[in-house]
C-alpha positions as CSV (number, residue, x, y, z in Angstrom):
1,I,39.6,-20.3,29.1
2,N,37.4,-19.4,25.7
3,Y,38.7,-21.8,23.2
4,H,37.0,-23.2,19.4
5,R,36.7,-26.9,19.8
6,Q,37.5,-27.1,15.9
7,G,41.1,-26.2,17.2
8,L,41.7,-29.2,18.8
9,G,39.9,-31.6,16.9
10,Q,37.1,-31.8,18.6
11,V,33.2,-31.4,17.1
12,G,32.0,-27.2,18.2
13,G,32.3,-24.7,18.2
14,G,33.5,-21.8,21.3
15,H,33.8,-23.1,24.6
16,F,34.4,-22.2,28.2
17,S,36.1,-24.8,30.8
18,P,38.4,-24.2,33.1
19,L,42.3,-25.7,32.8
20,G,43.4,-28.3,35.3
21,S,47.3,-28.4,35.2
22,Y,50.1,-27.5,33.5
23,H,52.6,-30.8,32.3
24,P,56.3,-28.7,31.9
25,P,57.7,-31.7,29.8
26,T,55.3,-32.3,27.5
27,D,54.6,-28.0,27.6
28,S,51.1,-29.6,27.9
29,F,47.7,-27.9,29.4
30,L,44.9,-30.1,31.0
31,I,41.9,-29.1,30.1
32,M,38.8,-30.2,32.5
33,D,35.9,-30.1,30.1
34,V,32.6,-28.4,32.0
35,A,31.0,-31.0,29.1
36,K,32.3,-34.3,30.8
37,Y,29.6,-36.1,29.5
38,K,30.2,-36.2,26.4
39,Y,34.2,-34.1,25.9
40,P,36.4,-36.8,28.7
41,P,39.2,-34.2,30.1
42,V,42.3,-34.3,27.5
43,W,45.5,-32.6,27.4
44,V,46.9,-30.7,24.7
45,G,50.0,-29.7,23.8
46,A,50.5,-25.5,24.3
47,A,50.5,-24.6,20.9
48,T,47.4,-25.9,19.9
49,L,45.3,-24.9,23.0
50,F,47.4,-21.6,22.1
51,S,45.7,-21.9,18.5
52,S,42.6,-22.0,19.4
53,L,42.3,-19.5,22.6
54,S,43.3,-17.1,19.2
55,T,40.6,-16.5,17.5
56,L,37.3,-14.6,16.2
57,E,34.5,-15.2,18.8
58,N,30.9,-13.6,16.7
59,C,29.6,-12.4,19.6
60,A,32.4,-12.1,22.5
61,H,30.8,-8.8,23.2
62,Y,27.1,-7.9,24.3
63,D,24.5,-6.1,26.3
64,Y,24.1,-8.9,28.6
65,P,21.9,-9.4,30.1
66,K,19.1,-6.8,28.7
67,A,19.7,-7.7,25.3
68,Q,19.0,-11.5,25.9
69,E,15.4,-10.7,27.1
70,R,15.2,-9.6,23.2
71,L,15.2,-12.8,22.2
72,V,12.8,-14.7,24.0
73,D,9.8,-15.1,22.2
74,N,7.1,-12.6,22.6
75,K,4.4,-13.9,19.1
76,S,1.2,-12.9,19.6
77,D,0.2,-16.1,17.7
78,G,1.9,-18.2,20.0
79,S,4.3,-20.0,17.2
80,T,7.9,-20.6,18.3
81,N,11.3,-17.3,18.5
82,H,13.6,-19.0,17.0
83,L,16.2,-15.9,17.8
84,F,16.7,-17.8,20.9
85,N,17.5,-20.8,20.0
86,P,18.8,-20.4,16.4
87,L,17.8,-23.2,13.7
88,T,19.1,-21.7,10.5
89,A,22.5,-19.5,9.7
90,D,19.9,-16.7,8.7
91,E,18.2,-16.5,12.0
92,Y,22.3,-17.5,14.1
93,V,23.0,-14.1,12.2
94,Q,19.5,-12.3,13.4
95,S,20.2,-13.3,16.9
96,L,23.7,-12.0,16.2
97,N,21.8,-8.7,14.9
98,V,19.4,-8.7,18.0
99,L,22.1,-9.1,21.0
100,G,24.8,-5.8,18.9
101,C,27.2,-8.6,18.5
102,E,30.8,-7.6,18.7
103,A,32.9,-10.0,17.7
104,G,36.5,-10.4,19.5
105,Y,38.8,-12.6,20.4
106,R,38.0,-15.8,23.0
107,G,40.1,-16.4,25.7
108,Y,43.7,-17.0,26.5
109,V,46.3,-18.2,29.9
110,I,49.4,-15.9,30.8
111,L,51.6,-17.4,32.5
112,K,54.7,-16.4,34.6
113,K,57.4,-18.6,35.8
114,K,58.4,-18.2,39.6
């Protein structure tokens, strides 16, 4: 799933992690965070999870992988190109423009009863 961490009360923004399980009695899902060194697995209620999945991603679609190559340091003076890892809000916006980003919704889950 692609969810927004702040929707779960965590620090950060958009993040990808797999779901590990579903618990019908509590209508909750187990998120198996791939950054387990920082975030252990956590049970999240379905409504909370759906809210964190139903957010807009600033760069849901772009020309991958060609667009990433345009962010690589190509300055002749040897200085660092911060567009690959932006440090300011202005650099972040510039990076989105270089990538040709288009906004879109994060991932979601569709469940069907057997």
